[in-house]
N, C-alpha and C positions, 0 to 999 in steps of 0.2 A: 440502378435497380439491383436489389439483392436476390440471389437465388436461394430458395429455401428447399432443403432436401430432408425428408423424414427418413431416419434409419428404419430399415425393415425390422420386423419383429425377430427375425432370425439372429440379430446381433446378440440377443440375450443368451444364445447358445454358448458364447465365449465369455459371458460375464461370470466373474467369480463371486460367490456369496459366502459370507462368514456368519454363521449362526452364533449369536452371542449366547443364546441359551434356548433350549427347546421348551422350557417351562414358561409360565406366565404368572404374574403376581398382581395383587390389587394395588390401586394407587396408595402410596404410603402416607401415613399420618405422621407429621413432624411437628416439633415444638417451634421451630423458627417461624418468625412472623412473615418473612418473605423468602422465596427460594426459586431457583431455576435449575434445570438439568438439560445440558445440550450435548450433542455429538461434537467432539473436538474436531473431527474431520470435516463435517459438513456445516456445522453451526445450527443444525436443526434443533428445535425445542422439543424435548421429550417430557418435561414436567414443568408446570408453572403454578406457583403460588404467589400471587401479587408481585410478579417479577418486575413490574414497572413502577412500583411504589418506592419513592425516595427514602433512603436510609443513611445513617452514619456508617461508614465502612470500616472505621478503626484502622488497624494495621494492614488490612487487605489492600489498602491504598498503595502499599509499597510495591505491588505488582506493576502498577503504572510507572512508578519511579524507576523500577528496575529495567523495564522495557526501554525507557528513554535513555537510561545510562548505557545500555547495550547498543543503542542506535546512535548515540552522540558522543561517547567518550572512548578514548584509548585507555583501556582498563589497566594497562601496564604503567601508565604515568602516575607520578606522585601527586597527592592532593594535600595541601597545607591546611591544617585545622585552625580556624580563627575563634575568637571569643564567642561569637553567636552560636557556632556549632557546639563548643564546649559546654555551654549552659543550656542546651536543649533539655526539655523536661521529658518525663516518662521513661519508658524502657530504653536503655542505652548501654553502650560499652565504655562510657566515661572517657571519651576522647579528650585530650588535653590541648589547650591553646599552644600552637607552635609545633605540635606533633605532626609527623608526616607519614601518611599511609597511601597505598595504591588504590586506584579505583576498584580493582578486583577485590581487594580486602574489604573495602567499604560495602561492596555489593553482597559479599558473603555475610558480613555482619548484619546487614539490613534484612536479608531474606531468612537467615538461619536464626539469629538471636533477636530479630525484630528491633534492631537498634534505631531509635528515632534520630540520634545524633548523626549516624552514618547516612541516613536519608537526607538530612539537611546538607551535609557535606557534599553529597552527590549533586543535589539540586543546585548548589552554589557553584560547583565545578562546571556544570553544564550551562547555566543561565546567568550566573553572577549574583542573583538574589532569589529569594523564595517566591516573591510575587511574580517575577517574570517566568520562573519555572512553572508556576501554577497555570499561567496562560498557555504554556507549551503542553502541559498535561491535558488541558481541556481541548485544545485544537487536535491533538493526536487521538484523544478519545473519540471525538466526533468522526474522524477519519475511519475509525474502526467500527463505527456503527452505534456508538453510544448516543442515546436520545434524551436522557434526563440526568445528566451528570454535571456537577460543578465542583471541581477540585479546588481547594484553597490552600493546601499545604502538601508537602511530599511524604508525610508519615502517618496521616490520619488522626492526629491529635484533635480533641473535641473542638468543633468550630461550627456554628450554626449555618455557615455558608458552604460547608464541606459535605456534599451529598452525592450519592450515586444510587444505582439500582442493581438488583441481582442480575438482570439481563445485561445491563451495560458492562458490569464487571466481568461477566462471562465472556463477552466479546473481547475485552481487553486481555483476559487470561488466555483465551484461545490463541491470540496473536503471540503473546509472550511464550507460550509453550512450543511455538515453532522454532524458537531459538535454542540451540543445543546447550549453550552455556547456562541459560536460565534453567533448563530442564535438569541439568546436572546439579545445580545448586539447590533447587527446591526438593531434591530427593536425598540430599546430604544430611545425615543425622548429627555428626559432630565435625566441627571445623576449628583448626588451630590458627589463631591470628598471630603471625610472627611478632617477635619483639621489635619495638621501634626505638628511636633515640631517646624516648621519654618513659616507656613502659615495657615490662617483660611480656612474654607471650601470653595470650589469653585463649581460653577454651570456650567455644561457643556451641550451643546445643539447640536442635530444632524442636519446636513445640508442637509439631504436627504428629499426633500419636498414631494416626493411621499408617505412618511409615514404619513404626518400630515397636509399639507398645503391646507386648504379648502378656503382660502381667495384669493390666487392668481388665476387668470383666464386666460385661453388661448383659442384661436380659434381653433376648431378641428372638422372636419367632418361637416362643415356647422353650427356649434353651438358653445357654450361657455361651457367649463368645468373647474373644479378646478384641481389643480395638485395632490391632494391626490388620490392615486390609490387603487381601491378595491383589497384587498388581498395582498398588498405590504408586502414583507418579508425582505427587505434590498436593497442594501448592502453597497455601499461606493461611495462617490463623490471625485473628485479631480480637481485641477486647478493650472496651472502655465502659465506664458506667453508663454513659449515654447510648452507646451503640449495642451493648450487650455482647454476647459471644458471636463472633462471625467466623465463617470458614469458607475457603475456596479449596475444594479438593478434586482430585482426578485419579483415574485408574485406567489400566489398559488390560484387555483380555482378548486373546485370539486376534490380535491386530486391530481391534476396535478400542477407541479411547473415549471416555466420557468426562465431562467437567460439571461439577455441581457448585453452586454458590448459595450460601445461607446467611441471612442477616437476622440479628436479634433472636438468637437461640439462648441457651444458658449453658454454663460449664458442664453440667451433668448430662446434657442431651446433645451438645453440638456435634460430637463425633458420631454418635449413634444416628443423628439426623443425616449426616453425610453417608454413612453406610447404607441406610435405608434408600436414599436416592440412587446411589450407585447400583445397588442390587436391583432396584426397580428397572433401571435402564438396561442392565445386562440381561435381565430375565424377560424383558418384554420387547426388545428391539433387535433388529438384525441389520448388520452393515452389508451393503451390496455394492460391489464395484461395477459401475455401469459401463465405463469405457477406460481402457488402460492408456497410460501415457504413450505417445508416438503412434497411436492408432490412426491409420489413414483416414482422412476426412474429405478427400476430393482433390481435384486439380483445377487451377485457375490460370486463365490466359494472361500473358504478360505482354503489354504493348511496348514496343520499342526496346525490347530486351535482347540480350545475346541468346537467351533461350525463349522459346515461344510460350512456355508455361512453367508453373511451379507447383510442386505437390504440397498439399496441406495436411498437417497432422495435429493431434491433440497435444496441447502444451503440458498437460499433467493428467494424472489419473483422476477420474471422477467417481465418487461414491455417494450413495444416499443411505439414509437410515429408515428402515421400514418396520412397522409393527410385526412381531412374530406371526406367521401364518398368512401374511399378505404376499401374493405372488409377485415376483419381479416383473412379470408380464404387464403389470400396471404402470411400469416406467417406460416412457418413450422419450426419444431425443430428436431434436431438430437442428440441422446444421445450416448456418447462414454464411454464405460466401458471396463475394462480389462477382459479377460477370467477368470482369477483367481488372487488372492492376497495371499501373504505369511503372516502368523501370525507373530507377533501380528498386529491387526488393531485397531486404536484408534477411539473412538466415535467422530464424528464431523470432522474427518480428510478427506481431499480431496481424492476421489478415482475415479473420472471421471469428465467429462465435458459435458455440453449441449450447442449446437450451435444453434443460432437463425438466420433464414434466412428470408429475404423479397424477395419472389420468389427465385432467385438463388444468391442473394447478402447477404453475411455474415454480420450481423449487431451487433453481440455480442456473447461472450462466457462466461459461468457462471459455477460455481463449483457444483459438485455433491459430497455429503458427506456420510460417513457411519453413520447409525442410532444407532449403538451400538458398544461397545468394543468387540473384539474377542482376547482372550489371547492364547498363545501357549499351546498346550496340554502337559500332562506329558510325553507322549511317544515322542513327539517332542523334549522335553527337554533332554530325555535320548539319543535320536538319535543324537541330537546336541552335547551332552557331549561326546558320543562315537566317533563322527566324529572328534571332536577336539582332542581326545586322540590318534587317529590313528597314527599321525606322531611320537608321543613319543613312542608308542608301537613298531613301526618299528625300531626306534633307539635302543630300549632296546633289541629287537631280534637280530639286527645286532651285538650289543656289546656282547651278549651271545654267538653267533656263533663264533665270533672272539676269545673270551676267550677259547672256547672249542677247536678250532683249535690250539691255542698256547699251551694249556695243552697237547693235543695229540702229537704235534711236540716235546715238551720237554720230554714227556715220552718215545717216540721212540728214541730220542737222548741218553737218559740215558741208556736205554736197550742196544743199540748198543755199548755204551762205556763199559758196563759191559761184554758184549760178547767178545769184543776185549781184555779186561784184562784177562779173563779166558784163551783165546787162547794163550796169551803171557805167562802165567804161565805154561801151559801145555808144551809149547815149551821149556821153561827153564828147566823143570823137565826132559824132554826127553834128552836134551843135557847133563845134569849132571848125566845121568844113573839112574835117580830116586832118587839120593842122595842129599838131601838138609837138612840144619839144621832145628831145630824145629821152629825157628823164620820165616824162609822162607816158611816152609810148612804151618804155620798158616796164613802167610800173603797172601798165594795163595787162601785161603778160602774166601767165600763171605757170 
């Protein structure tokens, strides 16, 4: 049975709140057919325009490919380019059959220059072929919360079977942005691909104008602004005639980070759509830290341990995103811990859960961990050994009892046989009048 303990309202005294902005703005009107805006920290949805409608994602697909490369490859190792990679269509860096590049170089080429051939090279390095890699993409996407995604290639080339949604790609991008190597690459404007044994060095440039473009101007909110966005942290653009203009963008301000995904916009409005969504999020929502990492969460009894109990703490900081003007008092937390644990207990191991509610709506669950190791006690070891020995002792006792019974039965049988033989001899002597030869007399003795 679990113990449920509600945090007192006074815990909010120690909560840190970060006001993203004190202003508020109306829901933005965007050109993109589908879109979503989320909090990168909590995953909460702040804006939704048909976010579950399936779309062609074009090169924003490469976010998923990059995540799998970071999770499955040693990026320092060389990758040999084969003929399939060399003849990849679309945007590419023109890799040549027999050329050798590192996984890191391919990753930069794919994310910065949007190189389709680099994406295929990474897919084959990971899974051996594109088809197998697509299966890996789909299984990992589902693990990250994707609900309506079917990847069919690693680069987003037009394919009727290659579909995802704004929401699903936001979940994938959120996970990718937790990786520092990924974050560094998607904020890089220019990258130099070193010379290889077949080609000289190449200069690659990022197409995400929110990162750098101070020259291009757009009309916005009654004025003129540049496309470079304050605090932009990535992520990836995409375009095909079937998909239209696609953008996954992110920005960070005052410790709060937002991620926007837009599908089927157009070249003249794609970046402005992204700006509108990010501004809307920063102006209308507040990031609130509910519980800090290592906050004490209680104490749990440990059975059979060298210590009688173990302290429990939060595994990580927990934050929520609230509309501006909403009091943090609307947030409540519940801790669920077991009555007792059996030794051994590992430091850092999950031993409970904290649930975060906005009024009565559950908005997240997070791990509570043990603050220290608790080993089994010596007596526990002895008890365990004895418990394990009990079945064998029972078998030995049963065998001994059976042996004893067999011995007694044999002894009784022998004694009865001897008694019968004596009686038989006496009868023979009586019938012969007591006269027997020496041999018979002797044979009658025992």
